[in-house]
N, C-alpha and C positions, 0 to 999 in steps of 0.2 A: 510410185518409186520413191525411196527415201533420199534425203539429202543429209550428209554427216559432215562436220568440218571439225578438225582437231588444231588447235593454235598452241605451239610450244612458247612459253613466256619466261622471262629473264627469272621469275620467282614462281613459277608454277606451269599449269597446263589448263585449257579450257577446251570442252567439248560442247557443241551445238549440233542440234538437228531441227527438223520439222517434226509433226506427229501424224501425218497424214497416212492411212494405210487404205488401199483401195485395190479391188480385183476386176476392175472394170465396169462395175455394176453398182458395187456397193462401197461407200466411203465412210470411214471411221478413224477414231483418233486411238493411238496406242503410245506406250512408253517405250522410246526408242533409245535412251541412253541407260546403261546399266552400271552400277557402281559396285564394287566388291571390296570389302576391306577386313583385315585381319587384325584385330585389336587396334593398337595405335602404332603397328610397326610397319606395315605397307598396305597398299591398295592398288586397284586395277579398275580401269572403266572402259567401255567399249560401245560403239554405236555400229550397227550394221545395216546395208542395202541389199535387197533381196526379197524372196518369197517369205512371208510373215511366218508360215509354219516351219519353214527350215531355219529361219532365225531363232525361233523358240526352241527348237532341238539343239542348235548350236549354243545357246546361253546356257539351257539345262545341262548339257554335257560340260562345258567350260567351268561353270560354278563346282561341279563335283571335282574336276581335274584340278583345280586350283587349291583347293585344300586350305589348311591353316598352319602350315609349316612356315620356317623363317624365309626371310626374304632372299631370292637369288634371281638376278635379273634374267640370267640364261636359261634357267629352269622353268621360269615363267613363260619366257618367249616359245620355248619347246612345247610347252602344254597346249599354248595357244595354237601353234601349228600343226599340233597332232590333233586337235578337234578341226581345224580346217581341212586336214586330210581326210578326217572321218566324212565331212560334208562330200568332198570330191568322190569318195568311194560308193557311200551309200546314196547320194542324191547328184548322179553326174550331170543331170542337165540344169542344175541350179549353180550359178556362181555369185557366191556371197561376195561383197566387199566389206571390208572391216577397217574402221579407225579406231585404234586401242591406245590407252595410255597406262602408265605405271608410275608408282614412287615407292621410295625406299629409303633407309637410313644411310647416311645423314642427310644428303641433298641429291639424292638420284631422283631423276625424273625422266620419263621416256615416251615419245610418242611413235606410233607406228602406223602404217596402212599395209594392208594385205588381201588376198582374194583365196576363195577356196580351189580356183582353177589351178594356181600355181602352189599354194599351200604353204607359203613363206611370209613371214613378216618382214617389211622393210623399214628400217630407223629412219625418222625424218627429223631434221634439225630446226625446221621452220613451222610448215602447217601440212596438213594432209586432209584430203577430201574423199567421199565415197558418194557415189549416185551413178544415175544414166548417164548424164552430160552435165560436167561440172566445169566446163570451159569459163563460163562468165564468172562462177566463184573464183577460178584461179587466177584471172585476170584482174579481179578486185584485190585478192589477197597479195598478188605480186606488186601491185600498186601501191598498197598501203602497208604491208608487213615490214618491220623492222626488228633487229635481233634484240633491241632493248625494250620492247613491249613488255609492259606489267600485266598481271591477271586482270587488273581492273580495264585496261585499255584493250585486253584479248576480248573480254566479254563483249565490250562494245563493238569489236570488229566481228566476233563471231555472229552476233546478233544482226547485224548490219549486212553480212554476206547472206545469212540464211534467209533474211527478209528479201533480198534481190532475188534468190532462187525461189521464193514463195511467189514472188510477182512474175517471173519470167520463165521458169522451168516447168514442163509438163510433170504433173503427178507429185508436186512439193507443196505443202499447204498447212492449215491449222496453225495450232499455237506452236511457238518455238520453245525447245527444251534446252536445259543447260545444266551441265557439271563442270564443277572447277575443282583444282587442287592447288593450294597456296603453301608454300614452305611454313613449317610451324604448326600445321593443322594435321589432325590425325586420321582424316579421311576425305574424299571427295564431298562437296558440297553441291546440293541441288538447289538453284535458284527458284523461288516463288514465281506464280505467274504475274503476280502485281509487279515485281522488281523487273521482269523481263518485259513487260509491256510498257513499262515507263522507260525503259532504254530505247525500246523500239521507235517510240514516239519522238525520241530525239534525234532520230537519222531517218526522215522520211524519204522514202525513194525518189519524190518528186524534186526534192533539193539535189539529188545526186544526178538526175536528169538534167535538171537546169544547169549544173556546173559542167557537164559534158557539152550542153548547147552553148553555154558561154564560151568553152576552149575551141569549140569549132567554128563560132563567130569571130572570134579573135584571130584565127587562123586563115580566115576567108571573109575579110571586111568588104570586099567587092561583089560578094555573093548576091544576086538579086534578092535572094530571100532575107539575107541579113539586111540589106540596104532598106527593103520594104518595112521590116520590122523595126529598123532604128527610125525611119520615118513615122511610123505610127505612134512611137513612143515619144517623139517630139512634138507632135500633134495632140499628145494626150488621149490617144485611142486605145494605149494598151498594146499587149503583145497578141499573138494568134497561135492557135493549135496547129 
């Protein structure tokens, strides 16, 4: 199952996802974030969670529906919702989840989430997630996100949260993918693997685990486990797992 996160930043939007696709037997990598632009006027991007074949059908239909006309936010929303309803009609047992973004002149930027079950896009002012169980991601986002976040920090946050999901969520894995839109640029930009890897290495999951462990110890100083750990540290014996 896919994990997708979108983050609305003060000067743009960030989308991140994993790249693992599996059917219970075979695991493979696939592109999960799609960018679409019309000249330098407007653009859209999306990532979906659900069955791979149905996702491909959705993407093919949406690219045709978007066309190359002038930018209109509400028309774009209607087109995405129409394709979501098509999925509901033709594939009633499939429930796609979408995180989508759009930009247009002069400084319009939008983040959405939605499902084919409902067939409606919900505008999001902060962040949005798609996937089987995004509880952990939402906890991290709620703890860290602030409305003044820039695209640069949003990239860091998106990669960190996706790394958490890769570590702890079932069916999330392989390389992280990132698309960003920043004010003044004509389209969504795809980050290269080397850029993503360098950022991922700045935020090791072990550090986050240690920070939570330290928080717990500070709130429970008389815990036998905490006292034992502190004693070992004073004796130069190090910590314990």
